[in-house]
C-alpha positions as a printed Julia matrix, in Angstrom:
746×3 Matrix{Float64}:
 180.3   -48.08  401.5
 182.43  -47.75  398.17
 181.94  -44.9   395.94
 179.86  -45.93  392.72
 181.96  -46.15  389.49
 180.86  -43.61  386.86
 183.48  -44.61  384.1
 184.87  -47.91  382.9
 187.97  -47.77  380.71
 188.82  -50.78  378.56
 191.55  -51.56  376.66
 192.74  -54.45  374.39
 196.37  -55.16  374.97
 198.38  -56.94  372.21
 202.16  -56.96  371.98
 203.0   -53.32  371.69
 205.67  -52.43  374.07
 206.35  -49.18  372.34
 203.01  -47.7   372.85
 201.04  -49.38  375.58
 202.7   -47.28  378.43
 201.78  -44.02  376.31
 198.42  -45.21  376.38
 197.94  -46.1   379.86
 199.92  -43.02  381.19
 197.51  -40.78  379.06
 194.34  -41.96  380.84
 195.97  -41.76  384.6
 194.42  -38.38  384.94
 191.18  -39.3   384.05
 191.35  -42.43  386.34
 192.36  -40.21  389.36
 189.83  -37.28  388.89
 186.67  -39.24  388.04
 185.26  -42.3   389.78
 186.59  -45.04  387.23
 187.84  -48.42  386.61
 190.57  -49.87  384.37
 189.66  -53.12  382.6
 192.51  -54.55  380.46
 192.08  -57.49  378.11
 195.08  -59.47  377.49
 194.67  -60.88  373.79
 198.3   -62.35  373.76
 200.59  -59.63  374.68
 203.77  -61.72  375.88
 205.78  -61.33  379.11
 207.16  -58.01  378.24
 203.91  -56.19  377.83
 202.28  -58.2   380.73
 204.87  -56.97  383.0
 204.08  -53.48  382.1
 200.32  -53.54  382.27
 200.52  -55.33  385.6
 201.83  -52.13  387.0
 198.5   -50.16  386.17
 195.7   -52.79  387.48
 194.98  -55.98  388.8
 191.81  -56.21  386.5
 193.3   -58.05  383.67
 191.31  -60.64  381.62
 193.03  -63.37  379.54
 191.3   -63.65  376.12
 192.23  -66.22  373.65
 192.29  -64.55  370.22
 189.52  -65.7   367.81
 190.01  -63.02  364.94
 186.85  -61.39  366.4
 187.16  -57.75  368.02
 183.68  -57.39  369.06
 183.93  -60.81  371.39
 187.21  -59.53  372.83
 185.43  -56.23  373.46
 182.27  -57.64  374.84
 184.37  -59.42  377.51
 185.36  -56.27  379.05
 182.15  -54.81  378.55
 180.5   -57.67  380.49
 182.75  -56.98  383.38
 182.07  -53.23  383.58
 180.77  -51.68  386.54
 180.59  -48.09  385.43
 177.47  -46.13  384.22
 179.63  -45.24  381.16
 182.06  -47.39  379.08
 185.11  -45.85  376.97
 187.33  -48.2   375.1
 190.53  -47.5   372.95
 193.42  -49.4   371.65
 196.88  -49.8   373.01
 198.34  -48.1   370.01
 196.93  -44.62  370.75
 197.16  -42.38  373.54
 195.27  -38.95  375.05
 196.9   -35.72  374.21
 194.62  -34.25  376.97
 191.67  -35.68  378.89
 190.81  -32.66  380.62
 187.48  -32.0   378.66
 186.37  -35.57  379.47
 187.11  -35.24  383.22
 184.86  -31.88  383.07
 182.13  -33.61  381.35
 181.86  -36.22  384.28
 182.6   -33.82  386.84
 180.3   -31.16  385.9
 177.46  -33.79  385.63
 177.12  -32.83  381.89
 177.11  -36.78  381.06
 173.56  -36.91  382.55
 172.38  -35.25  379.36
 173.95  -37.51  376.75
 173.94  -41.08  375.8
 177.19  -41.12  373.54
 180.55  -39.47  373.43
 182.8   -38.94  370.38
 186.38  -37.88  370.39
 189.08  -37.67  367.45
 191.56  -40.22  366.42
 194.36  -38.33  364.67
 195.83  -40.7   362.27
 199.21  -39.59  361.27
 200.53  -39.72  357.76
 204.42  -39.48  358.32
 206.44  -40.32  361.31
 207.35  -36.66  362.2
 203.61  -36.08  363.08
 203.34  -33.25  360.73
 200.94  -34.69  358.34
 197.46  -36.12  359.75
 193.82  -36.48  359.48
 191.26  -36.41  362.14
 188.48  -39.32  362.59
 185.56  -38.71  364.78
 185.11  -41.84  366.5
 182.03  -42.63  369.04
 184.14  -44.57  371.63
 182.02  -43.9   374.81
 178.6   -44.82  375.67
 176.16  -44.94  378.44
 176.05  -48.51  379.6
 172.44  -50.36  379.35
 171.55  -53.91  379.27
 171.29  -53.79  375.46
 174.46  -52.3   374.79
 177.12  -54.52  372.95
 179.75  -54.77  370.46
 179.16  -56.06  367.01
 181.25  -56.91  363.71
 184.2   -59.15  363.93
 186.27  -56.29  362.51
 185.67  -52.68  362.72
 183.73  -53.41  365.92
 181.07  -50.47  367.16
 178.18  -50.19  369.46
 174.95  -51.66  368.38
 173.09  -48.79  369.9
 173.19  -45.52  371.58
 170.97  -43.97  373.97
 170.3   -40.27  374.19
 172.17  -37.46  372.05
 175.78  -37.61  371.09
 178.33  -35.33  372.87
 181.43  -33.98  370.49
 184.6   -33.64  372.26
 187.76  -31.79  370.92
 189.92  -34.1   372.66
 191.91  -36.51  370.49
 194.42  -39.76  370.67
 197.61  -39.92  368.85
 197.3   -42.88  366.45
 200.4   -44.15  363.99
 198.65  -47.36  363.53
 198.05  -46.51  359.73
 201.57  -46.06  359.07
 203.85  -49.07  357.5
 207.26  -49.5   356.87
 206.68  -50.5   353.35
 203.81  -50.35  350.39
 203.93  -54.14  350.84
 203.01  -54.01  354.31
 199.93  -51.5   353.53
 198.6   -53.76  351.01
 198.89  -56.81  353.36
 197.07  -55.21  356.05
 194.22  -54.16  353.9
 194.11  -57.69  352.21
 194.07  -59.09  355.81
 191.02  -56.69  356.82
 189.07  -57.57  353.49
 188.81  -61.32  354.13
 186.69  -61.01  357.49
 184.65  -58.13  355.76
 183.61  -60.4   352.87
 182.56  -62.96  355.56
 180.4   -60.29  357.43
 179.11  -59.07  353.86
 178.04  -62.76  352.85
 176.37  -63.34  356.22
 174.4   -59.89  355.76
 174.38  -58.57  352.41
 172.09  -55.5   353.05
 174.35  -54.37  355.86
 175.71  -50.97  354.46
 178.34  -50.7   357.01
 179.74  -53.72  355.87
 180.04  -52.54  352.45
 181.13  -49.1   353.25
 184.27  -50.97  355.25
 184.91  -52.85  352.13
 185.18  -50.3   349.87
 187.17  -48.3   352.18
 189.77  -51.35  352.51
 189.73  -51.71  348.61
 190.7   -48.21  348.14
 193.45  -48.43  350.65
 194.55  -51.38  348.83
 194.42  -49.21  345.46
 191.88  -51.81  344.06
 189.81  -48.73  342.7
 187.57  -51.17  340.41
 186.56  -53.32  343.19
 185.88  -50.27  345.53
 183.61  -48.98  342.79
 182.04  -52.15  341.98
 180.78  -52.78  345.77
 179.8   -49.15  346.33
 177.44  -49.48  343.18
 176.05  -52.96  344.36
 175.37  -51.39  347.56
 173.63  -48.64  346.37
 171.58  -51.05  344.08
 170.94  -52.99  347.03
 169.47  -50.22  349.15
 167.13  -49.37  346.14
 165.67  -52.97  346.3
 164.53  -52.99  349.62
 165.19  -52.41  353.35
 168.55  -52.2   354.58
 170.7   -52.45  357.7
 173.0   -49.31  359.2
 171.44  -47.24  356.62
 173.5   -44.43  357.83
 176.4   -45.53  355.65
 174.68  -45.56  352.46
 175.36  -41.84  351.99
 178.93  -42.45  351.93
 178.66  -45.04  349.19
 177.42  -42.44  346.89
 180.2   -40.06  347.71
 182.5   -42.54  347.33
 181.57  -43.35  343.92
 182.18  -40.04  342.84
 185.35  -39.7   344.67
 186.63  -42.78  342.59
 185.59  -41.56  339.46
 187.54  -38.28  340.2
 190.56  -40.39  341.45
 190.5   -42.09  338.01
 190.15  -38.89  335.91
 186.66  -40.07  334.76
 185.35  -36.28  334.98
 182.32  -36.47  333.09
 181.34  -39.96  334.65
 181.8   -38.01  338.09
 179.75  -35.05  337.09
 176.94  -37.27  335.79
 176.69  -39.16  338.88
 177.46  -36.44  341.25
 174.74  -34.22  339.85
 172.17  -37.18  340.03
 172.89  -37.81  343.57
 172.71  -34.55  344.78
 169.01  -34.71  343.69
 168.27  -37.52  346.1
 166.45  -36.71  349.42
 168.16  -39.83  351.5
 171.63  -38.57  350.65
 172.97  -36.98  354.06
 174.02  -33.32  353.94
 177.62  -34.13  354.89
 178.01  -36.75  352.02
 176.41  -34.25  349.49
 178.99  -31.55  350.46
 181.47  -34.17  349.83
 180.05  -34.89  346.54
 179.9   -31.12  345.81
 183.32  -30.58  346.64
 184.47  -33.27  344.11
 182.37  -31.54  341.39
 183.96  -28.27  341.82
 187.0   -30.0   340.97
 185.48  -31.76  338.28
 183.82  -28.86  336.55
 187.16  -26.94  336.8
 189.11  -29.67  335.04
 186.49  -29.7   332.28
 186.72  -25.92  331.99
 183.18  -25.07  333.42
 183.98  -22.37  335.79
 180.33  -21.22  336.31
 179.27  -25.0   337.36
 182.61  -25.28  339.56
 181.56  -21.99  341.42
 177.86  -23.15  341.93
 179.07  -26.62  343.47
 181.59  -24.75  345.68
 178.89  -22.42  346.89
 176.76  -25.21  347.88
 179.71  -26.93  349.69
 180.18  -23.45  351.53
 176.73  -23.27  352.68
 176.99  -26.68  354.17
 180.23  -26.11  355.91
 178.9   -22.93  357.52
 175.92  -25.2   358.79
 178.67  -27.52  360.18
 180.4   -24.79  362.17
 177.35  -23.31  363.55
 176.03  -26.75  364.67
 178.55  -29.69  364.59
 176.72  -31.98  366.68
 173.64  -31.95  363.9
 176.17  -33.48  361.51
 177.62  -36.16  363.94
 175.05  -38.7   362.61
 176.42  -38.45  359.4
 180.1   -39.14  359.93
 181.53  -42.23  358.54
 185.17  -43.27  357.89
 184.61  -42.15  354.22
 182.89  -38.64  354.97
 184.59  -37.8   358.43
 187.08  -35.68  356.42
 184.32  -33.92  354.37
 185.28  -30.35  355.9
 188.9   -31.15  357.39
 191.58  -28.77  355.83
 192.43  -31.09  352.64
 188.9   -31.57  351.32
 188.18  -27.97  352.2
 191.1   -26.54  350.33
 190.28  -28.96  347.55
 186.56  -27.77  347.34
 187.14  -24.04  348.17
 190.46  -23.89  346.06
 188.57  -24.78  342.97
 185.6   -22.39  343.77
 188.3   -19.58  344.25
 189.9   -20.19  341.01
 186.02  -20.06  339.38
 185.42  -17.13  341.46
 188.29  -14.81  340.35
 187.47  -16.01  336.83
 183.79  -14.94  336.91
 184.86  -11.62  338.75
 183.74  -12.44  342.26
 186.8   -11.46  344.07
 184.89  -10.73  347.19
 183.74  -14.47  347.52
 187.18  -15.56  346.71
 188.78  -13.64  349.5
 186.07  -15.15  351.83
 186.57  -18.24  350.9
 190.29  -18.11  350.93
 190.31  -16.94  354.43
 188.18  -20.1   355.46
 190.96  -22.47  353.98
 193.16  -21.39  356.92
 196.23  -21.6   354.8
 199.4   -21.71  356.93
 197.77  -23.21  359.98
 197.31  -26.76  358.98
 196.71  -26.82  355.21
 197.85  -30.41  353.36
 196.8   -29.19  349.85
 196.57  -26.28  347.71
 195.18  -26.31  344.21
 198.07  -25.11  341.78
 195.75  -23.58  339.59
 194.09  -21.41  342.0
 197.85  -20.32  343.29
 198.16  -19.49  339.64
 195.3   -17.41  338.86
 195.68  -15.51  342.15
 199.19  -14.7   341.24
 198.64  -13.79  337.54
 195.66  -11.64  338.18
 197.19   -9.45  340.78
 198.53   -6.9   338.71
 194.99   -6.19  337.19
 193.52   -5.52  340.56
 193.42   -2.1   342.5
 192.67   -0.83  345.94
 191.41   -3.16  348.65
 191.15   -6.02  346.15
 194.82   -5.75  345.49
 195.64   -5.88  349.2
 193.66   -9.01  349.45
 195.39  -10.56  346.38
 198.66   -9.85  347.82
 197.82  -11.11  351.29
 196.82  -14.52  349.39
 200.28  -14.36  347.6
 201.86  -14.1   350.85
 200.31  -16.85  352.4
 200.6   -19.14  349.61
 204.13  -18.62  349.46
 204.89  -19.82  352.91
 203.42  -23.18  351.88
 206.43  -25.17  350.75
 204.76  -27.24  348.25
 203.57  -24.16  346.24
 206.39  -21.69  347.13
 208.79  -22.07  344.04
 205.5   -22.65  341.56
 204.22  -19.39  342.79
 207.37  -17.55  342.28
 207.71  -19.18  338.83
 204.05  -17.79  338.07
 204.79  -14.19  339.21
 208.37  -14.22  337.22
 206.55  -15.45  333.94
 203.48  -12.99  334.73
 205.97   -9.96  334.8
 208.11  -11.05  331.97
 205.02  -10.91  329.56
 205.77   -6.98  329.3
 206.83   -6.31  325.79
 209.2    -3.64  326.95
 211.35   -2.93  330.05
 209.08   -0.5   331.23
 206.04   -2.86  330.87
 207.92   -5.53  332.74
 208.85   -3.09  335.42
 205.27   -1.94  335.8
 203.93   -5.53  336.07
 206.55   -6.36  338.77
 205.75   -3.13  340.63
 202.15   -4.2   340.91
 203.47   -7.02  343.6
 204.94   -4.22  345.81
 202.17   -4.9   348.76
 203.55   -8.69  348.75
 205.62   -9.63  351.61
 206.98  -12.86  349.97
 210.59  -13.87  350.94
 211.96  -14.46  347.59
 214.69  -12.57  345.74
 212.47  -11.47  343.04
 211.12   -9.17  345.52
 214.24   -7.14  345.18
 213.14   -6.64  341.54
 209.71   -5.84  342.75
 211.32   -3.16  344.93
 213.32   -1.67  342.11
 210.42   -1.68  339.8
 208.31    0.1   342.41
 211.05    2.63  342.92
 211.72    3.05  339.0
 207.83    3.7   338.58
 207.88    6.2   341.36
 210.68    7.94  339.83
 209.26    8.08  336.51
 205.81    9.7   337.86
 208.01   12.21  339.95
 206.93   10.67  343.24
 209.27   10.09  346.29
 210.9     6.47  346.62
 213.24    4.94  349.02
 216.5     5.46  346.98
 218.72    3.68  349.64
 216.17    0.74  349.6
 216.52    0.7   345.86
 220.42    0.9   345.92
 220.26   -1.98  348.72
 218.43   -4.11  346.19
 220.67   -3.57  343.55
 223.49   -4.49  345.79
 222.01   -7.58  347.01
 221.37   -8.65  343.5
 225.01   -8.11  342.43
 226.46   -9.6   345.85
 224.35  -12.81  344.76
 225.07  -12.56  341.14
 225.41  -16.46  340.46
 221.63  -17.09  341.13
 220.42  -13.99  339.92
 222.02  -13.44  336.51
 219.22  -14.37  334.38
 216.71  -12.2   336.33
 219.1    -9.26  336.23
 219.36   -9.63  332.31
 215.73  -10.15  332.03
 215.5    -6.68  333.81
 218.58   -5.12  332.18
 219.72   -4.24  335.74
 222.37   -1.95  334.55
 220.17    0.13  332.44
 217.76    0.33  335.09
 220.27    1.95  337.23
 221.1     4.45  334.81
 217.46    5.39  334.22
 217.01    5.75  337.96
 220.29    8.0   338.02
 222.53    5.68  339.77
 226.02    4.75  338.88
 226.28    0.95  338.01
 230.18    1.13  338.23
 229.98    2.9   341.66
 227.49   -0.18  342.76
 229.78   -2.79  341.61
 232.9    -1.03  343.32
 231.21   -1.7   346.53
 231.28   -5.51  346.1
 234.45   -7.03  347.86
 236.9    -8.56  345.45
 236.47  -11.93  347.27
 232.54  -12.0   346.94
 232.99  -11.38  343.17
 235.26  -14.34  342.8
 233.25  -16.5   344.94
 230.04  -15.52  342.73
 231.82  -15.83  339.48
 233.18  -19.34  340.43
 229.68  -20.38  341.14
 227.96  -18.52  338.06
 230.34  -19.87  335.49
 229.87  -23.5   336.87
 226.26  -23.33  335.39
 225.96  -20.41  333.07
 224.76  -20.36  329.44
 227.78  -19.24  326.72
 225.3   -16.74  325.33
 224.32  -15.21  328.43
 227.89  -14.85  329.74
 228.78  -13.14  326.4
 226.02  -10.52  326.51
 227.23   -9.86  330.05
 230.78   -9.47  328.98
 229.32   -6.77  326.56
 227.47   -5.06  329.34
 230.16   -5.1   331.68
 232.61   -3.9   329.09
 230.72   -0.82  328.39
 230.39   -0.21  332.55
 233.98   -0.68  333.64
 237.62    0.43  332.73
 239.81   -2.02  330.93
 241.98   -2.29  334.08
 239.31   -2.69  336.51
 240.22   -5.87  338.64
 236.39   -7.01  338.72
 236.42   -6.69  334.85
 239.9    -8.36  334.51
 238.42  -11.35  336.77
 235.45  -11.68  334.64
 237.5   -11.67  331.59
 239.69  -14.64  332.97
 236.59  -16.65  334.01
 234.8   -15.96  330.53
 238.16  -16.88  328.69
 238.42  -20.03  330.21
 234.81  -20.72  330.48
 234.92  -20.47  326.68
 237.97  -22.66  326.14
 236.57  -25.33  328.2
 233.33  -25.2   326.34
 234.98  -25.31  323.04
 237.34  -28.25  324.4
 234.43  -30.23  325.47
 232.52  -29.67  322.19
 231.67  -33.02  320.27
 232.86  -33.52  316.8
 235.52  -30.78  315.32
 236.97  -28.45  317.87
 238.21  -25.03  317.0
 241.91  -24.67  317.85
 241.98  -21.11  317.51
 238.64  -20.7   319.72
 240.62  -22.94  322.7
 243.69  -21.17  322.3
 241.87  -17.62  322.42
 240.11  -18.4   325.45
 243.17  -19.52  327.12
 244.94  -16.57  325.92
 242.43  -14.38  327.71
 242.44  -16.07  330.95
 246.26  -15.88  331.19
 246.24  -12.06  329.88
 243.76  -11.3   332.39
 245.06  -13.47  335.43
 248.62  -12.1   334.78
 247.55   -8.55  334.6
 245.71   -8.9   337.9
 248.93  -10.52  339.3
 250.82   -7.49  338.27
 248.21   -5.17  340.01
 248.02   -6.98  343.25
 251.8    -8.26  343.69
 255.25   -6.78  343.84
 257.57   -7.75  340.77
 259.89   -9.83  342.81
 257.3   -12.11  344.26
 256.12  -12.49  340.7
 259.95  -13.14  339.71
 260.89  -15.37  342.2
 257.9   -16.59  344.61
 255.15  -17.68  342.11
 254.58  -20.66  344.53
 252.96  -18.28  346.98
 250.37  -17.5   344.33
 246.75  -18.99  344.17
 246.49  -22.3   342.04
 244.53  -20.07  339.36
 247.24  -17.47  339.09
 250.05  -20.37  339.09
 248.19  -22.15  336.32
 248.2   -18.84  334.42
 251.78  -18.54  334.17
 252.32  -22.2   333.51
 249.86  -21.79  330.54
 252.19  -18.65  329.61
 255.12  -21.25  330.08
 253.08  -23.82  328.09
 252.58  -21.22  325.32
 256.6   -20.62  324.98
 257.33  -24.32  324.85
 254.57  -24.86  322.03
 256.05  -21.72  319.91
 259.35  -23.42  320.4
 258.14  -26.92  319.37
 259.32  -28.08  322.6
 256.56  -30.67  322.8
 257.91  -33.19  325.29
 258.52  -30.28  327.84
 254.91  -29.14  327.09
 253.33  -32.27  328.19
 254.97  -32.23  331.37
 253.59  -28.52  331.75
 250.28  -29.56  331.01
 250.4   -32.4   333.65
 251.35  -29.84  336.19
 248.42  -27.39  335.08
 246.05  -30.29  335.46
 247.09  -30.55  339.09
 246.77  -26.97  339.7
 243.34  -26.61  338.0
 241.49  -30.18  338.0
 238.5   -28.2   336.54
 240.36  -27.63  333.14
 239.9   -31.34  332.25
 238.5   -30.84  328.9
 241.12  -28.27  327.97
 243.79  -30.51  329.41
 242.62  -33.48  327.39
 242.52  -31.36  324.32
 246.11  -29.82  324.95
 247.46  -33.57  325.49
 245.83  -34.7   321.92
 246.92  -31.77  320.27
 250.61  -32.27  321.48
 250.43  -35.79  320.98
 249.61  -35.18  317.19
 252.38  -32.42  316.92
 254.87  -34.88  318.41
 253.95  -37.38  315.93
 254.33  -34.84  312.99
 257.79  -33.83  314.52
 258.95  -37.73  314.84
 257.41  -38.23  311.34
 259.57  -35.22  310.11
 262.37  -36.45  311.6
 262.26  -39.83  310.18
 261.78  -38.64  306.9
 264.87  -36.24  307.13
 266.71  -39.34  308.22
 265.47  -41.42  305.3
 266.63  -38.61  302.99
 269.94  -38.53  304.06
 270.41  -42.51  304.21
 269.22  -42.2   300.44
 272.0   -39.74  299.68
 274.65  -41.7   301.53
 273.82  -44.91  299.67
 274.36  -43.25  296.35
 277.67  -41.73  297.74
 278.66  -45.09  298.89
 278.46  -46.56  295.46
 281.19  -44.12  294.45
 283.41  -44.62  297.42
 283.03  -48.48  296.77
 284.53  -47.94  293.33
 287.16  -45.87  294.72
 288.2   -48.35  297.08
 288.5   -51.08  294.47
 290.68  -48.7   292.23
 292.94  -48.36  295.32
 293.02  -52.01  295.83
 293.99  -52.71  292.23
 296.67  -49.66  292.42
 298.11  -51.75  295.53
 297.32  -49.12  297.91
 295.82  -51.42  300.2
 296.15  -49.41  303.44
 294.61  -46.48  301.92
 291.95  -48.43  300.84
 291.32  -49.79  304.38
 291.16  -46.19  305.7
 288.72  -45.31  303.12
 286.62  -48.33  303.84
 286.47  -47.68  307.64
 285.1   -44.03  306.84
 282.49  -45.05  304.75
 281.44  -47.83  307.18
 280.96  -45.07  309.78
 278.59  -43.08  307.47
 276.62  -46.34  306.38
 276.71  -48.53  309.33
 275.36  -52.12  308.7
 276.39  -51.98  304.83
 277.36  -55.95  304.6
 279.76  -55.43  301.44
 281.62  -52.41  303.04
 282.01  -54.84  306.23
 283.29  -57.6   304.04
 285.65  -55.22  302.3
 287.11  -54.12  305.56
 287.54  -57.52  306.93
 289.34  -58.63  303.51
 291.75  -55.41  303.45
 292.7   -56.3   307.13
 293.41  -59.72  306.31
 295.31  -58.8   303.28
 297.68  -56.34  305.34
 298.01  -58.8   307.9
 299.01  -61.53  305.79
 301.62  -58.87  304.05
 303.02  -57.93  307.22
 303.42  -61.78  308.27
 305.45  -62.66  305.11
 307.49  -59.41  305.33
 308.75  -60.6   308.8
 309.7   -64.09  307.53
 311.79  -62.59  304.79
 313.54  -60.55  307.08
């Protein structure tokens, strides 16, 4: 005699090769441990998936898809032989079914009529963001039980009380590759839901599903419209699936808050909280939204009141979760989950601190379970906790410090929290007051560089009070700040770190000497890539008062400060100060060359400059450039500038300025030379007039050969003079003719 089947597991199979095997593998332990059967309904899965599912069972039903989930589910239910029926989809899989196995093997199932587990819906592919929806997917089978509704199908009734499991299935089905795909999916669901609503206009479940899909599709006004229509319908007579009505009230308030209509949310929410038929879970959700709304309208007393209401319902839920199972819908299921809990209690904590209820704030903060699975943290809550900490004492300050620690571990609030603390400490009017405020955060264990300032501030306050403090720890904090100066210079200036060291009896110069030269150079390179000129000037004055003129770290600082100033000036829009650019370059050259003379032997600097760093080679080239400029060797200077450009590409603004400046000087030089030439030419023209007269006199006197010699000399002085050229030609002809005639006579 065959053993009776206790459980039927039924799954609709579509074309999902990526998940179907995960789904079927996850239920194998359940099928093996409990007398069970597996029924798969093929809704058009294709050959690949069909070959996969045939590995798991022969009980496969072929079903022609007709856009009706209930009909497809009922096919499997009709053939089920088990006393209990469990269904799921082929795109979800159990994490662990041990609890369900125990439910059946222990006989516990005899005391229940419905089983509900969680569907974990992921909001990202990494699986780090999700929300859990409690779904009633398992029921005791009776002849009356069937699936209803063409979409978002469910059992029409349940027999006996519900059992809530902690078990859950993974579900990535609500993740889409694009916003268009998400909207298209919601739009497809809306069509059959409108059809269901038209057929049964007084069915609250259809309306609830509709408003949810409209919200998913960002059609907020439609969602609000149908929610209000559903409420109006319920007030006019009998309704179906009335357990969904409360969620419509909660949805109205949620939508008003979503659209920042805070006064409307408060007015509606206060009214709905007075209605007896609104269930406790929906009221808790409404109260949580109102706690937010009242804080946004600056009414902390009312916000605290609503957060307290939410808190009491949450405690009831924790004590007896099963009593709340009948209130759970797709819209209220997340009421007490981390996200909504953090919104409601976060605003309540903010209000509690403002009202001096620090004990309540600490209690509620712990209930948020920050660091465990928190998805949202109210920024104003974080702000008020961090700001108020210096005002607290004793155990309360310890609580505030712990809250800051936990908040700082949440990546979304980390930088925001630190900025609040820095601003709060910076509100002191004097250095001592800033340090006192910073020291108040000494109990925090946050991982942030500002905690180095906190340690120093605490040490300073203890030093001032004559108390013992860890001097080595304080010195290490100072050393760390200097070792990472590129990130910390502004903060170090705000707390005048050099003066702080002096006040604590430390030697600032000795601390700076501990920093390796290569670290100093690396940090200066990073710092001067982003610093502000006024801040750099302030630090220059501070370091000058601290270090000797020939100190290598000060010389390197000078070099960076000089070239940084030259770059900034050269890159200025409008008129550029030549003196400022040249002064910056000169400071760079002098400092780098002084450093080289300290580090290298003279023969290297004289004969082997190519072994120097590019920065040092550039300094010597800049020195050569200055000599060429002083000697007005501008063409050579241009070539030198191009060499410097290859050595230090970061000098682009200075290089551009030099080339422009040299171009102007070369034009001036050329113009001057041309002017001199024109002047000489003019003088020669005047001279030529007298010489031409002399030539004519020589011709008249019969001294033709002498006239020719003078004409040729004049032609060399004023080349291109046509009159002179004609004279030379005439004289040469005359001499030639005279010579020919003399030859004939002889």
